[in-house]
N, C-alpha and C positions, 0 to 999 in steps of 0.2 A: 433220632439220635441227637443228643445234645453235645455240641462241640465245646471242648475245654478252651479257655482263653490261653493264648500263647503270647507271652511278652515280646514286644517288638523293639523295645529300647535296648540300650547298651548295658551290659553288666560292668561292674567296677573295673575289671581287668581290660575291658575293651576300649576305654577312654585313652586317648593318646595325650600324654602330658605335653603341654606347649603347643598343641594343635588348636587353631582357631576354628570353631564350629559356628557357622553363620546362618541366621534364620532368613526367612522371606521378609519382605517389607510389609508395613501396615500403616495406613494413614490415620492420624488422630483427627476425629471429627467433632463437630459441635455436639452431636448426640453423646459421644463418649464423655465429654466434659459434664454435660447436664446429668447424664445417668450416674456418673461417679459422684457428683455433688449430692444427688438424691440418696445414693447408697451410704455415703460417708457422713452426710450432714454438713459438709464443708461448703458453705455458700459464700465464702470470702469474695468480696467485690473484685479482687484481683483476677478471679476466675469467671465471675458471673456478670459483671457490670461494665459494658463497653465505655460508657462515659467516665466512670471512675478510672478505668485502666488506661485511658488516653494519657493520663498524667503520671503514670508510674514509670519506672526506669526502662521498661520494655516498650512503652508507648501503645500497648494493646493488651488484651486479655491473654493470659497464659493458662495452660492446663495445669492441674495439680501435679506436684512432683510425685506423689504417691501413685497417681494414675500411671505414670511412666514405669514405676516399679512393677505394678500389677500387669501392665501390658508386657513387660519383659518376661514375666513368668509364663504368660500365655504363649509368647513367641518361642520360648524354650520348649514348651510342650508341643508346639506345632512342628518343631524340628524332628520329633519322633525319637530322639535319643534317650528320653526319659520314660517313654510309654511302657508302663507295666513293670518297670524295674526300679522306680523310685520307692523308697520306703517312707522317708520323712524329710521335710525341709527343716534343717536344724537351726541354721543361723544365717543372718545376712547383715552386712554393713553397706550403706550406700552413700555416695557423695554426689550431689547434684551440681553439675559443672556448667550447665547452660539451660535456658528455659525450654520447656516443651511447649510448642505452640500448636494451636488448632491449624490443621493443614499440613503439619510436618508428617513426612513418611519416615518411619523409624524401622530399624532392624536391630537384632541382637547379635553381638559377637561374644561368644563364650570360649574361654580358654582354660582347660583344666590345669591346675597348678600342683595338685597333690592327690594321690589315691593311696589309701592304706586299708588293710583288712582290719576288721573289728576282732575283738576277742571271741565273739560269738560267730560260729561258722555261717556262711551264706550271706554275709553282709560286710559292708565297709563304708568308709567315709571318703567322699569326693569333695575337694575344694576347687572352686573355679573363680575366675574373674568374669564379670558379666558387664559388658558395655552396651548401653542403648545409644545408638548412633543415628543422626538424622540424615536427610537426603543430601546435605552439604558436606557430610563427613564429620560433623561436629559431635563430640561425645556429650550427650545430654545427662547421662547417669553412669557413674563408674562404681561398680559394686563388687563385693566378694560374697560368694555363696558357699555354704557348707551343707551338703546333702548326704543323707544315708541312702546307699544304693544296695541292690541285690548284688551278690558276688557269686562266682561259680565255685569258689572254694569255701 
């Protein structure tokens, strides 16, 4: 007997506006930076060259800003609140407010700001703030996400 998949994530109506949903932590590693450079093709010496980076404003190599964004989407998935109930990631804006460094342990803080039903039944639009925060409490990335979600109505 084949079991049908049952969504475990939240439906649009189940998100609490203003509530902060927090992910587990994840440490950014050398392998993360190297793999991201390989996938993206971004081998900027700011990310890849220790000697070059000693003379930058951070005094060391830093991870790609876009790596932080991608890690944040993974952390949101690990929370389980989107599992099987996300229809589409529609839009995002991101502001990078501090460097993401190799060795940082980051987590995601997501706060829904708006939920509205679509004209089509069974779906709606969820807007959230998404903050990637390091082990010192510093916000690395401050973003706004718009996601189409399954709805009960």
